[in-house]
py3Dmol code that shows the C-alpha trace and the ligand (Angstrom):
import py3Dmol

protein = """\
ATOM      1  CA  MET A   1      94.424  15.738  -8.594  1.00  0.00           C
ATOM      2  CA  HIS A   2      93.711  17.534  -5.335  1.00  0.00           C
ATOM      3  CA  GLN A   3      96.509  18.973  -3.200  1.00  0.00           C
ATOM      4  CA  TYR A   4      94.885  18.186   0.113  1.00  0.00           C
ATOM      5  CA  ARG A   5      92.054  16.193   1.815  1.00  0.00           C
ATOM      6  CA  VAL A   6      89.445  18.156   3.863  1.00  0.00           C
ATOM      7  CA  LEU A   7      86.889  16.582   6.233  1.00  0.00           C
ATOM      8  CA  SER A   8      84.487  18.574   8.451  1.00  0.00           C
ATOM      9  CA  GLY A   9      81.191  18.061  10.077  1.00  0.00           C
ATOM     10  CA  ILE A  10      78.157  19.600  11.577  1.00  0.00           C
ATOM     11  CA  GLN A  11      75.578  18.524  13.977  1.00  0.00           C
ATOM     12  CA  PRO A  12      71.946  18.389  12.795  1.00  0.00           C
ATOM     13  CA  THR A  13      70.505  19.137  15.952  1.00  0.00           C
ATOM     14  CA  GLY A  14      69.341  22.648  16.927  1.00  0.00           C
ATOM     15  CA  GLU A  15      68.893  25.468  14.487  1.00  0.00           C
ATOM     16  CA  PRO A  16      71.981  26.471  12.467  1.00  0.00           C
ATOM     17  CA  HIS A  17      73.138  29.912  13.118  1.00  0.00           C
ATOM     18  CA  LEU A  18      75.384  32.694  11.727  1.00  0.00           C
ATOM     19  CA  GLY A  19      78.324  31.228  13.806  1.00  0.00           C
ATOM     20  CA  ASN A  20      78.097  27.852  11.970  1.00  0.00           C
ATOM     21  CA  LEU A  21      78.096  29.768   8.587  1.00  0.00           C
ATOM     22  CA  LEU A  22      80.802  32.296   9.296  1.00  0.00           C
ATOM     23  CA  GLY A  23      83.084  30.033  11.464  1.00  0.00           C
ATOM     24  CA  ALA A  24      82.812  26.979   9.208  1.00  0.00           C
ATOM     25  CA  VAL A  25      80.325  26.470   6.394  1.00  0.00           C
ATOM     26  CA  ARG A  26      81.347  29.311   4.074  1.00  0.00           C
ATOM     27  CA  TRP A  27      84.929  28.064   4.321  1.00  0.00           C
ATOM     28  CA  TRP A  28      83.704  24.674   3.281  1.00  0.00           C
ATOM     29  CA  VAL A  29      82.179  26.458   0.216  1.00  0.00           C
ATOM     30  CA  THR A  30      85.392  27.905  -0.808  1.00  0.00           C
ATOM     31  CA  ASP A  31      87.672  24.802  -0.129  1.00  0.00           C
ATOM     32  CA  GLN A  32      85.647  22.597  -2.134  1.00  0.00           C
ATOM     33  CA  ARG A  33      87.049  24.187  -5.429  1.00  0.00           C
ATOM     34  CA  GLU A  34      90.612  23.529  -4.148  1.00  0.00           C
ATOM     35  CA  GLY A  35      90.712  20.353  -1.923  1.00  0.00           C
ATOM     36  CA  ASP A  36      89.309  16.953  -1.973  1.00  0.00           C
ATOM     37  CA  CYS A  37      86.373  17.579   0.440  1.00  0.00           C
ATOM     38  CA  PHE A  38      84.303  15.392   2.489  1.00  0.00           C
ATOM     39  CA  TYR A  39      81.484  17.097   4.589  1.00  0.00           C
ATOM     40  CA  CYS A  40      79.552  15.138   6.933  1.00  0.00           C
ATOM     41  CA  VAL A  41      76.285  15.751   8.799  1.00  0.00           C
ATOM     42  CA  VAL A  42      77.004  14.097  12.052  1.00  0.00           C
ATOM     43  CA  ASP A  43      73.762  12.565  13.103  1.00  0.00           C
ATOM     44  CA  LEU A  44      75.364  10.036  15.497  1.00  0.00           C
ATOM     45  CA  HIS A  45      76.846  13.018  17.367  1.00  0.00           C
ATOM     46  CA  GLY A  46      73.372  14.318  17.900  1.00  0.00           C
ATOM     47  CA  LEU A  47      72.476  11.179  20.059  1.00  0.00           C
ATOM     48  CA  THR A  48      74.658  12.373  22.756  1.00  0.00           C
ATOM     49  CA  VAL A  49      71.623  14.400  23.832  1.00  0.00           C
ATOM     50  CA  ALA A  50      67.829  13.738  24.059  1.00  0.00           C
ATOM     51  CA  GLY A  51      65.830  13.945  21.004  1.00  0.00           C
ATOM     52  CA  ASP A  52      62.746  12.840  19.150  1.00  0.00           C
ATOM     53  CA  PRO A  53      63.211  10.225  16.341  1.00  0.00           C
ATOM     54  CA  ALA A  54      60.911  11.891  13.964  1.00  0.00           C
ATOM     55  CA  GLU A  55      62.638  15.301  14.585  1.00  0.00           C
ATOM     56  CA  ARG A  56      65.960  13.739  14.107  1.00  0.00           C
ATOM     57  CA  ARG A  57      65.125  12.319  10.788  1.00  0.00           C
ATOM     58  CA  ALA A  58      63.638  15.740   9.729  1.00  0.00           C
ATOM     59  CA  ALA A  59      66.838  17.646  11.179  1.00  0.00           C
ATOM     60  CA  SER A  60      69.223  15.659   9.030  1.00  0.00           C
ATOM     61  CA  ILE A  61      67.554  16.283   5.858  1.00  0.00           C
ATOM     62  CA  THR A  62      66.876  19.795   6.836  1.00  0.00           C
ATOM     63  CA  MET A  63      70.762  20.307   7.592  1.00  0.00           C
ATOM     64  CA  ALA A  64      71.734  18.602   4.371  1.00  0.00           C
ATOM     65  CA  THR A  65      69.384  20.834   2.304  1.00  0.00           C
ATOM     66  CA  LEU A  66      70.781  23.830   4.074  1.00  0.00           C
ATOM     67  CA  LEU A  67      74.418  22.957   3.355  1.00  0.00           C
ATOM     68  CA  LEU A  68      73.510  22.755  -0.360  1.00  0.00           C
ATOM     69  CA  ALA A  69      71.706  25.931  -0.239  1.00  0.00           C
ATOM     70  CA  ALA A  70      74.705  27.697   1.401  1.00  0.00           C
ATOM     71  CA  GLY A  71      76.632  26.590  -1.599  1.00  0.00           C
ATOM     72  CA  LEU A  72      78.155  23.105  -1.303  1.00  0.00           C
ATOM     73  CA  ASP A  73      78.034  21.441  -4.762  1.00  0.00           C
ATOM     74  CA  PRO A  74      77.787  17.704  -4.921  1.00  0.00           C
ATOM     75  CA  GLU A  75      79.793  17.746  -7.996  1.00  0.00           C
ATOM     76  CA  SER A  76      82.730  19.324  -6.114  1.00  0.00           C
ATOM     77  CA  CYS A  77      82.609  17.756  -2.711  1.00  0.00           C
ATOM     78  CA  THR A  78      81.260  14.738  -1.161  1.00  0.00           C
ATOM     79  CA  LEU A  79      78.360  15.520   1.295  1.00  0.00           C
ATOM     80  CA  PHE A  80      76.934  12.545   3.449  1.00  0.00           C
ATOM     81  CA  LEU A  81      75.412  11.427   6.645  1.00  0.00           C
ATOM     82  CA  GLN A  82      77.547   9.943   9.314  1.00  0.00           C
ATOM     83  CA  SER A  83      75.170   7.145  10.181  1.00  0.00           C
ATOM     84  CA  HIS A  84      75.188   5.878   6.536  1.00  0.00           C
ATOM     85  CA  VAL A  85      78.854   4.963   6.750  1.00  0.00           C
ATOM     86  CA  ALA A  86      79.210   2.321   9.492  1.00  0.00           C
ATOM     87  CA  GLU A  87      83.057   2.768   9.667  1.00  0.00           C
ATOM     88  CA  HIS A  88      82.557   6.021  11.696  1.00  0.00           C
ATOM     89  CA  ALA A  89      81.340   4.054  14.832  1.00  0.00           C
ATOM     90  CA  GLN A  90      83.931   1.260  14.264  1.00  0.00           C
ATOM     91  CA  MET A  91      86.939   3.545  13.979  1.00  0.00           C
ATOM     92  CA  ALA A  92      85.645   5.436  17.153  1.00  0.00           C
ATOM     93  CA  TRP A  93      86.059   2.131  19.119  1.00  0.00           C
ATOM     94  CA  LEU A  94      89.674   2.071  18.191  1.00  0.00           C
ATOM     95  CA  LEU A  95      90.094   5.479  19.150  1.00  0.00           C
ATOM     96  CA  GLU A  96      88.293   4.953  22.617  1.00  0.00           C
ATOM     97  CA  CYS A  97      90.810   2.222  22.976  1.00  0.00           C
ATOM     98  CA  THR A  98      93.670   4.974  22.111  1.00  0.00           C
ATOM     99  CA  ALA A  99      92.469   7.927  24.357  1.00  0.00           C
ATOM    100  CA  SER A 100      92.777   7.791  28.144  1.00  0.00           C
ATOM    101  CA  PHE A 101      90.066   8.571  30.610  1.00  0.00           C
ATOM    102  CA  GLY A 102      91.827  11.574  31.940  1.00  0.00           C
ATOM    103  CA  GLU A 103      92.337  13.135  28.851  1.00  0.00           C
ATOM    104  CA  LEU A 104      88.612  12.940  27.694  1.00  0.00           C
ATOM    105  CA  ARG A 105      87.696  14.099  31.196  1.00  0.00           C
ATOM    106  CA  ARG A 106      89.670  17.401  30.644  1.00  0.00           C
ATOM    107  CA  MET A 107      87.763  18.277  27.423  1.00  0.00           C
ATOM    108  CA  THR A 108      85.966  21.629  28.079  1.00  0.00           C
ATOM    109  CA  GLN A 109      82.917  20.571  26.134  1.00  0.00           C
ATOM    110  CA  PHE A 110      82.277  17.821  28.432  1.00  0.00           C
ATOM    111  CA  LYS A 111      82.755  19.848  31.470  1.00  0.00           C
ATOM    112  CA  ASP A 112      80.596  22.699  30.065  1.00  0.00           C
ATOM    113  CA  LYS A 113      77.809  20.316  28.929  1.00  0.00           C
ATOM    114  CA  THR A 114      77.827  18.473  32.335  1.00  0.00           C
ATOM    115  CA  ALA A 115      77.927  21.455  34.342  1.00  0.00           C
ATOM    116  CA  LYS A 116      74.201  21.955  34.865  1.00  0.00           C
ATOM    117  CA  GLY A 117      72.976  18.330  35.015  1.00  0.00           C
ATOM    118  CA  GLY A 118      75.945  16.586  36.510  1.00  0.00           C
ATOM    119  CA  GLU A 119      78.184  13.798  35.454  1.00  0.00           C
ATOM    120  CA  GLU A 120      75.804  11.201  36.817  1.00  0.00           C
ATOM    121  CA  ALA A 121      73.411  11.599  34.393  1.00  0.00           C
ATOM    122  CA  ALA A 122      75.570  12.493  31.376  1.00  0.00           C
ATOM    123  CA  ARG A 123      75.444  10.103  28.697  1.00  0.00           C
ATOM    124  CA  VAL A 124      78.589   8.074  28.097  1.00  0.00           C
ATOM    125  CA  GLY A 125      78.547   9.104  24.389  1.00  0.00           C
ATOM    126  CA  LEU A 126      78.849  12.678  25.625  1.00  0.00           C
ATOM    127  CA  PHE A 127      82.130  11.596  27.232  1.00  0.00           C
ATOM    128  CA  THR A 128      83.406   9.547  24.487  1.00  0.00           C
ATOM    129  CA  TYR A 129      82.220  12.163  21.629  1.00  0.00           C
ATOM    130  CA  PRO A 130      85.611  13.518  20.960  1.00  0.00           C
ATOM    131  CA  CYS A 131      86.863   9.883  19.849  1.00  0.00           C
ATOM    132  CA  LEU A 132      83.879   9.759  17.537  1.00  0.00           C
ATOM    133  CA  MET A 133      84.869  13.129  16.082  1.00  0.00           C
ATOM    134  CA  ALA A 134      88.414  11.927  15.832  1.00  0.00           C
ATOM    135  CA  ALA A 135      87.272   8.848  14.119  1.00  0.00           C
ATOM    136  CA  ASP A 136      85.369  11.034  11.539  1.00  0.00           C
ATOM    137  CA  ILE A 137      88.483  12.955  10.687  1.00  0.00           C
ATOM    138  CA  VAL A 138      91.182  10.047  10.424  1.00  0.00           C
ATOM    139  CA  LEU A 139      88.869   7.752   8.359  1.00  0.00           C
ATOM    140  CA  TYR A 140      89.471  10.111   5.505  1.00  0.00           C
ATOM    141  CA  ASP A 141      93.140  10.814   5.745  1.00  0.00           C
ATOM    142  CA  ALA A 142      92.165  14.367   6.166  1.00  0.00           C
ATOM    143  CA  ASP A 143      95.044  16.895   6.230  1.00  0.00           C
ATOM    144  CA  ARG A 144      92.782  19.923   6.995  1.00  0.00           C
ATOM    145  CA  VAL A 145      89.792  20.191   9.202  1.00  0.00           C
ATOM    146  CA  PRO A 146      87.980  23.559   8.745  1.00  0.00           C
ATOM    147  CA  VAL A 147      86.242  24.474  12.053  1.00  0.00           C
ATOM    148  CA  GLY A 148      85.424  27.256  14.354  1.00  0.00           C
ATOM    149  CA  ASP A 149      87.445  28.201  17.207  1.00  0.00           C
ATOM    150  CA  ASP A 150      85.311  26.102  19.733  1.00  0.00           C
ATOM    151  CA  GLN A 151      86.653  22.979  18.158  1.00  0.00           C
ATOM    152  CA  ARG A 152      90.293  23.685  18.694  1.00  0.00           C
ATOM    153  CA  GLN A 153      90.579  21.437  21.762  1.00  0.00           C
ATOM    154  CA  HIS A 154      88.860  18.593  19.938  1.00  0.00           C
ATOM    155  CA  LEU A 155      91.311  18.943  17.064  1.00  0.00           C
ATOM    156  CA  GLU A 156      94.372  18.819  19.294  1.00  0.00           C
ATOM    157  CA  LEU A 157      92.916  15.618  20.735  1.00  0.00           C
ATOM    158  CA  THR A 158      92.510  14.155  17.514  1.00  0.00           C
ATOM    159  CA  ARG A 159      96.114  14.900  16.549  1.00  0.00           C
ATOM    160  CA  ASN A 160      97.407  13.487  19.744  1.00  0.00           C
ATOM    161  CA  LEU A 161      95.221  10.274  19.167  1.00  0.00           C
ATOM    162  CA  ALA A 162      96.526   9.971  15.650  1.00  0.00           C
ATOM    163  CA  GLN A 163     100.069  10.472  16.612  1.00  0.00           C
ATOM    164  CA  ARG A 164      99.733   7.888  19.614  1.00  0.00           C
ATOM    165  CA  PHE A 165      98.203   5.341  17.497  1.00  0.00           C
ATOM    166  CA  ASN A 166     100.909   5.793  14.688  1.00  0.00           C
ATOM    167  CA  ALA A 167     103.768   5.475  17.616  1.00  0.00           C
ATOM    168  CA  ARG A 168     101.978   2.193  18.635  1.00  0.00           C
ATOM    169  CA  TYR A 169     101.294   0.534  15.480  1.00  0.00           C
ATOM    170  CA  GLY A 170     103.083   2.138  12.638  1.00  0.00           C
ATOM    171  CA  PRO A 171     104.065   5.533  11.407  1.00  0.00           C
ATOM    172  CA  ASP A 172     101.743   5.724   8.423  1.00  0.00           C
ATOM    173  CA  VAL A 173      98.470   4.499   9.431  1.00  0.00           C
ATOM    174  CA  PHE A 174      96.647   7.788  10.131  1.00  0.00           C
ATOM    175  CA  VAL A 175      97.273  11.164   8.573  1.00  0.00           C
ATOM    176  CA  VAL A 176      97.918  13.852  11.410  1.00  0.00           C
ATOM    177  CA  PRO A 177      95.321  16.559  10.540  1.00  0.00           C
ATOM    178  CA  ASP A 178      95.671  20.409  10.965  1.00  0.00           C
ATOM    179  CA  ALA A 179      92.844  22.443  12.282  1.00  0.00           C
ATOM    180  CA  GLN A 180      91.931  25.302   9.814  1.00  0.00           C
ATOM    181  CA  ILE A 181      90.418  28.026  12.081  1.00  0.00           C
ATOM    182  CA  PRO A 182      89.475  31.441  10.674  1.00  0.00           C
ATOM    183  CA  PRO A 183      91.894  34.105  11.830  1.00  0.00           C
ATOM    184  CA  PRO A 184      90.799  35.732  15.210  1.00  0.00           C
ATOM    185  CA  GLY A 185      87.961  38.454  14.561  1.00  0.00           C
ATOM    186  CA  ARG A 186      87.134  36.989  11.016  1.00  0.00           C
ATOM    187  CA  GLY A 187      84.402  34.538  12.058  1.00  0.00           C
ATOM    188  CA  ALA A 188      86.289  32.088  14.248  1.00  0.00           C
ATOM    189  CA  ARG A 189      84.158  32.951  17.190  1.00  0.00           C
ATOM    190  CA  VAL A 190      80.883  34.714  16.625  1.00  0.00           C
ATOM    191  CA  MET A 191      79.458  35.818  19.811  1.00  0.00           C
ATOM    192  CA  ASN A 192      75.852  35.747  21.228  1.00  0.00           C
ATOM    193  CA  LEU A 193      74.390  39.239  20.605  1.00  0.00           C
ATOM    194  CA  GLN A 194      72.840  39.479  24.012  1.00  0.00           C
ATOM    195  CA  GLU A 195      75.728  37.871  25.857  1.00  0.00           C
ATOM    196  CA  PRO A 196      78.943  39.144  24.105  1.00  0.00           C
ATOM    197  CA  ASP A 197      81.204  37.078  26.251  1.00  0.00           C
ATOM    198  CA  ARG A 198      79.605  33.958  25.322  1.00  0.00           C
ATOM    199  CA  LYS A 199      79.760  32.291  21.847  1.00  0.00           C
ATOM    200  CA  MET A 200      76.642  32.106  19.640  1.00  0.00           C
ATOM    201  CA  SER A 201      75.456  28.544  20.164  1.00  0.00           C
ATOM    202  CA  LYS A 202      72.634  26.343  19.150  1.00  0.00           C
ATOM    203  CA  SER A 203      72.138  24.955  22.599  1.00  0.00           C
ATOM    204  CA  ALA A 204      72.990  27.610  25.211  1.00  0.00           C
ATOM    205  CA  GLY A 205      72.766  31.373  25.737  1.00  0.00           C
ATOM    206  CA  SER A 206      69.882  33.704  25.108  1.00  0.00           C
ATOM    207  CA  PRO A 207      67.929  32.826  21.943  1.00  0.00           C
ATOM    208  CA  GLN A 208      67.430  36.689  21.028  1.00  0.00           C
ATOM    209  CA  GLY A 209      71.168  36.593  20.703  1.00  0.00           C
ATOM    210  CA  VAL A 210      71.250  34.009  18.019  1.00  0.00           C
ATOM    211  CA  ILE A 211      70.808  34.676  14.539  1.00  0.00           C
ATOM    212  CA  GLY A 212      69.344  31.621  12.882  1.00  0.00           C
ATOM    213  CA  LEU A 213      69.943  30.949   9.444  1.00  0.00           C
ATOM    214  CA  MET A 214      66.275  30.259   8.832  1.00  0.00           C
ATOM    215  CA  ASP A 215      65.295  33.470  10.668  1.00  0.00           C
ATOM    216  CA  ASP A 216      62.900  36.098   9.083  1.00  0.00           C
ATOM    217  CA  PRO A 217      64.722  39.023   7.911  1.00  0.00           C
ATOM    218  CA  LYS A 218      62.557  41.137  10.309  1.00  0.00           C
ATOM    219  CA  ASP A 219      63.765  39.209  13.103  1.00  0.00           C
ATOM    220  CA  ILE A 220      67.319  39.530  12.152  1.00  0.00           C
ATOM    221  CA  GLU A 221      66.895  43.228  11.981  1.00  0.00           C
ATOM    222  CA  ARG A 222      65.376  43.340  15.372  1.00  0.00           C
ATOM    223  CA  LYS A 223      68.041  41.078  17.049  1.00  0.00           C
ATOM    224  CA  VAL A 224      70.721  43.116  15.612  1.00  0.00           C
ATOM    225  CA  ARG A 225      69.019  46.479  16.656  1.00  0.00           C
ATOM    226  CA  ARG A 226      68.725  45.056  20.206  1.00  0.00           C
ATOM    227  CA  ALA A 227      72.317  43.499  20.373  1.00  0.00           C
ATOM    228  CA  VAL A 228      73.866  44.606  23.653  1.00  0.00           C
ATOM    229  CA  THR A 229      76.479  47.452  23.245  1.00  0.00           C
ATOM    230  CA  ASP A 230      77.430  49.732  26.159  1.00  0.00           C
ATOM    231  CA  ALA A 231      76.412  53.260  27.440  1.00  0.00           C
ATOM    232  CA  ASP A 232      79.747  54.843  26.359  1.00  0.00           C
ATOM    233  CA  ASP A 233      78.582  58.582  25.870  1.00  0.00           C
ATOM    234  CA  GLY A 234      82.238  59.798  24.708  1.00  0.00           C
ATOM    235  CA  PRO A 235      82.787  61.383  21.229  1.00  0.00           C
ATOM    236  CA  ASP A 236      83.872  57.977  19.538  1.00  0.00           C
ATOM    237  CA  PRO A 237      81.995  55.152  21.122  1.00  0.00           C
ATOM    238  CA  VAL A 238      82.580  52.883  18.074  1.00  0.00           C
ATOM    239  CA  ARG A 239      85.914  51.360  18.868  1.00  0.00           C
ATOM    240  CA  TYR A 240      87.269  47.786  18.126  1.00  0.00           C
ATOM    241  CA  ASP A 241      88.492  46.787  21.796  1.00  0.00           C
ATOM    242  CA  PRO A 242      87.311  43.396  22.698  1.00  0.00           C
ATOM    243  CA  ALA A 243      88.263  43.516  26.412  1.00  0.00           C
ATOM    244  CA  ALA A 244      86.613  46.840  27.185  1.00  0.00           C
ATOM    245  CA  LYS A 245      83.829  46.966  24.869  1.00  0.00           C
ATOM    246  CA  PRO A 246      82.868  43.371  23.926  1.00  0.00           C
ATOM    247  CA  GLY A 247      79.466  44.121  22.549  1.00  0.00           C
ATOM    248  CA  VAL A 248      80.337  46.652  19.967  1.00  0.00           C
ATOM    249  CA  SER A 249      83.471  44.879  19.132  1.00  0.00           C
ATOM    250  CA  SER A 250      81.708  41.701  18.172  1.00  0.00           C
ATOM    251  CA  LEU A 251      79.313  43.719  16.011  1.00  0.00           C
ATOM    252  CA  LEU A 252      82.342  45.333  14.370  1.00  0.00           C
ATOM    253  CA  GLU A 253      83.985  42.050  13.785  1.00  0.00           C
ATOM    254  CA  LEU A 254      80.718  40.549  12.196  1.00  0.00           C
ATOM    255  CA  LEU A 255      80.482  43.395   9.751  1.00  0.00           C
ATOM    256  CA  ALA A 256      84.266  43.174   8.980  1.00  0.00           C
ATOM    257  CA  THR A 257      83.864  39.386   8.435  1.00  0.00           C
ATOM    258  CA  LEU A 258      81.025  39.820   6.096  1.00  0.00           C
ATOM    259  CA  GLU A 259      82.834  42.534   4.068  1.00  0.00           C
ATOM    260  CA  GLY A 260      86.011  40.734   4.195  1.00  0.00           C
ATOM    261  CA  VAL A 261      88.027  43.613   6.015  1.00  0.00           C
ATOM    262  CA  GLY A 262      89.423  44.332   9.413  1.00  0.00           C
ATOM    263  CA  PRO A 263      87.228  45.259  12.435  1.00  0.00           C
ATOM    264  CA  ASP A 264      89.182  48.663  12.848  1.00  0.00           C
ATOM    265  CA  ASP A 265      88.512  49.586   9.289  1.00  0.00           C
ATOM    266  CA  VAL A 266      84.870  49.263   9.945  1.00  0.00           C
ATOM    267  CA  ALA A 267      85.167  51.068  13.266  1.00  0.00           C
ATOM    268  CA  ASP A 268      86.529  54.052  11.343  1.00  0.00           C
ATOM    269  CA  ARG A 269      83.382  54.629   9.404  1.00  0.00           C
ATOM    270  CA  TYR A 270      81.087  55.012  12.323  1.00  0.00           C
ATOM    271  CA  THR A 271      80.601  57.188  15.280  1.00  0.00           C
ATOM    272  CA  ARG A 272      77.176  56.011  16.588  1.00  0.00           C
ATOM    273  CA  TYR A 273      75.904  52.462  17.149  1.00  0.00           C
ATOM    274  CA  GLY A 274      72.650  52.967  15.330  1.00  0.00           C
ATOM    275  CA  PRO A 275      74.033  53.225  11.797  1.00  0.00           C
ATOM    276  CA  LEU A 276      76.597  50.411  12.528  1.00  0.00           C
ATOM    277  CA  LYS A 277      73.703  48.155  13.517  1.00  0.00           C
ATOM    278  CA  ALA A 278      71.576  49.211  10.591  1.00  0.00           C
ATOM    279  CA  ASP A 279      74.430  48.276   7.988  1.00  0.00           C
ATOM    280  CA  LEU A 280      75.210  45.110   9.996  1.00  0.00           C
ATOM    281  CA  ALA A 281      71.624  43.881   9.761  1.00  0.00           C
ATOM    282  CA  ALA A 282      71.410  44.772   6.168  1.00  0.00           C
ATOM    283  CA  ALA A 283      74.631  42.778   5.544  1.00  0.00           C
ATOM    284  CA  VAL A 284      73.363  39.709   7.338  1.00  0.00           C
ATOM    285  CA  VAL A 285      70.191  39.749   5.583  1.00  0.00           C
ATOM    286  CA  ALA A 286      71.931  40.026   2.174  1.00  0.00           C
ATOM    287  CA  THR A 287      74.037  37.105   3.097  1.00  0.00           C
ATOM    288  CA  ILE A 288      71.209  34.915   4.406  1.00  0.00           C
ATOM    289  CA  GLU A 289      68.472  35.789   2.013  1.00  0.00           C
ATOM    290  CA  PRO A 290      69.838  34.217  -1.066  1.00  0.00           C
ATOM    291  CA  ILE A 291      70.534  30.829   1.069  1.00  0.00           C
ATOM    292  CA  GLN A 292      67.081  30.826   2.371  1.00  0.00           C
ATOM    293  CA  ALA A 293      65.707  31.270  -1.154  1.00  0.00           C
ATOM    294  CA  ARG A 294      67.814  28.501  -2.606  1.00  0.00           C
ATOM    295  CA  PHE A 295      66.649  26.254   0.531  1.00  0.00           C
ATOM    296  CA  ARG A 296      62.964  26.911  -0.322  1.00  0.00           C
ATOM    297  CA  GLU A 297      63.512  25.594  -3.878  1.00  0.00           C
ATOM    298  CA  LEU A 298      65.669  22.493  -2.844  1.00  0.00           C
ATOM    299  CA  GLU A 299      63.210  21.738  -0.079  1.00  0.00           C
ATOM    300  CA  LYS A 300      60.545  21.015  -2.706  1.00  0.00           C
ATOM    301  CA  ASP A 301      62.555  17.961  -3.793  1.00  0.00           C
ATOM    302  CA  PRO A 302      63.758  16.043  -0.690  1.00  0.00           C
ATOM    303  CA  ASP A 303      64.429  12.962  -2.951  1.00  0.00           C
ATOM    304  CA  HIS A 304      67.085  14.894  -4.671  1.00  0.00           C
ATOM    305  CA  VAL A 305      68.728  15.709  -1.429  1.00  0.00           C
ATOM    306  CA  ARG A 306      68.521  11.977  -0.274  1.00  0.00           C
ATOM    307  CA  ARG A 307      70.049  11.027  -3.525  1.00  0.00           C
ATOM    308  CA  VAL A 308      73.014  13.441  -2.883  1.00  0.00           C
ATOM    309  CA  LEU A 309      73.501  11.856   0.462  1.00  0.00           C
ATOM    310  CA  ARG A 310      73.282   8.355  -0.747  1.00  0.00           C
ATOM    311  CA  ASP A 311      75.895   9.101  -3.651  1.00  0.00           C
ATOM    312  CA  GLY A 312      77.976  10.944  -0.834  1.00  0.00           C
ATOM    313  CA  ALA A 313      77.833   7.828   1.178  1.00  0.00           C
ATOM    314  CA  ASP A 314      78.915   5.477  -1.470  1.00  0.00           C
ATOM    315  CA  LYS A 315      81.984   7.668  -2.016  1.00  0.00           C
ATOM    316  CA  ALA A 316      82.812   8.264   1.600  1.00  0.00           C
ATOM    317  CA  GLY A 317      82.198   4.572   2.343  1.00  0.00           C
ATOM    318  CA  ALA A 318      84.816   3.386   0.028  1.00  0.00           C
ATOM    319  CA  VAL A 319      87.409   5.682   1.477  1.00  0.00           C
ATOM    320  CA  ALA A 320      86.398   4.911   5.003  1.00  0.00           C
ATOM    321  CA  ALA A 321      86.465   1.083   4.558  1.00  0.00           C
ATOM    322  CA  ALA A 322      89.975   1.199   3.319  1.00  0.00           C
ATOM    323  CA  THR A 323      91.169   3.257   6.219  1.00  0.00           C
ATOM    324  CA  LEU A 324      89.445   1.139   8.688  1.00  0.00           C
ATOM    325  CA  ARG A 325      90.855  -2.016   7.190  1.00  0.00           C
ATOM    326  CA  ARG A 326      94.398  -0.516   7.437  1.00  0.00           C
ATOM    327  CA  ALA A 327      93.899   0.464  11.040  1.00  0.00           C
ATOM    328  CA  TYR A 328      92.449  -3.046  11.850  1.00  0.00           C
ATOM    329  CA  ASP A 329      95.387  -4.630  10.247  1.00  0.00           C
ATOM    330  CA  ALA A 330      97.738  -2.324  12.121  1.00  0.00           C
ATOM    331  CA  VAL A 331      96.522  -3.199  15.613  1.00  0.00           C
ATOM    332  CA  GLY A 332      96.215  -7.016  14.803  1.00  0.00           C
ATOM    333  CA  LEU A 333      92.585  -7.796  14.183  1.00  0.00           C
ATOM    334  CA  LEU A 334      92.562 -10.754  12.106  1.00  0.00           C
ATOM    335  CA  PRO A 335      90.802 -10.303   8.712  1.00  0.00           C
ATOM    336  CA  PRO A 336      88.169 -12.878   7.578  1.00  0.00           C
ATOM    337  CA  ALA A 337      89.498 -15.526   5.325  1.00  0.00           C
ATOM    338  CA  GLY A 338      89.224 -14.258   1.777  1.00  0.00           C
TER     339      GLY A 338
END
"""
ligand_1 = """\
37
TYM
P 78.799 22.177 15.633
O 77.787 21.366 14.932
O 78.617 22.594 16.862
O 79.317 23.239 14.760
C 79.774 23.272 13.176
C 80.647 24.237 12.986
O 80.467 25.506 13.407
C 81.381 26.015 14.038
N 80.814 26.987 15.045
C 81.088 28.293 15.164
N 82.065 29.051 14.499
C 82.106 30.497 14.904
N 81.539 30.876 15.850
C 80.546 30.120 16.577
N 79.776 30.795 17.518
C 80.266 28.854 16.361
N 79.396 27.926 16.667
C 79.744 26.827 15.877
C 82.024 24.870 14.807
O 83.199 25.203 15.266
C 81.923 23.862 13.809
O 83.075 24.042 12.949
N 81.996 18.482 17.292
C 81.579 19.449 15.982
C 81.067 18.479 14.793
C 82.003 17.522 14.400
C 83.126 17.803 13.513
C 83.689 16.309 13.325
C 83.759 18.990 13.041
C 81.848 16.014 14.523
N 82.792 15.507 13.805
C 84.808 16.096 12.432
C 84.937 18.618 12.288
C 85.290 17.391 11.936
C 80.416 20.310 16.519
O 79.775 19.888 17.351
O 80.223 21.285 15.515
"""
view = py3Dmol.view(width=600, height=400)
view.addModel(protein, "pdb")
view.setStyle({"model": 0}, {"cartoon": {"style": "trace"}})
view.addModel(ligand_1, "xyz")
view.setStyle({"model": 1}, {"stick": {}})
view.zoomTo()
view.show()
């Protein structure tokens, strides 16, 4: 028996990057040996922004293939596509009827994402997105949710919604989940290499500062070489000081994360930016290349990946259906005559 239940998700839209790997996916890989893990490619979440249907289909299969290439093992975890399990959308409705308008309006991701286009044109799904995410989590009675730091607020909302629902309808309807965020400086928040005050993201910031998991090694080397640092010409410019030296500090964090040591330990080894960047580029390539090689193998057999997703949806669906029924019963939705 497993000691705990894990659920996490990743959007298939946009190219996955080093932040996704270091903040989330590599922890998923570790967890699958210990926990009872459900990992979801959240294709419904992708509908909150515009996209081409054929590209969406391709992106879902690509993301699932990449997760397998990164080390998810269908024997050890349950990998599935969100839209294959209808209960996600159904549970989201219960949580939309639990959340308040005010608390959703305060979500920083909603505020950030509507900053440019304005609220008027924003899809309602972008607003209610956190309820769908909370639904993803509570459906699986997840104790732990491994995510990057940018999801912290969504996890707090999920906890609040689960607690509120339990207070209204019964203490044991939902498990109240804990966010599992990597320690600061260990991948929790990977920054854009060109804009070190901004997180690496699929949808925003300079593309030259984003290391894509499918990037050619040459491009990775170039992006790391051109990473923004500073013009410190003192005797020891390589110092870990995120406030005063954000650029070099984020490079130190990255190398430290990849090596499993602290950023100060890495800083001690260098006196110049050039060698630090060269070693970082080599370490990133060494991490990503085997994933790409496996991806190219798996990509040859998309039917295999589709079968993994189908089997995953079967397992996930059984758990989700039981939780949804429990929640329906708790709120007083009359079951059909049996
Ligand atoms: P998404 O698809 O944007 O990102 C997937 C995971 O990658 C992490 N991440 C990062 N970690 C460190 N540094 C970064 N620069 C960085 N960028 C992204 C994210 O924190 C995330 O863990 N709303 C979620 C998807 C979701 C979900 C869920 C997650 C939907 N339902 C249920 C957990 C549980 C999102 O948009 O992640």
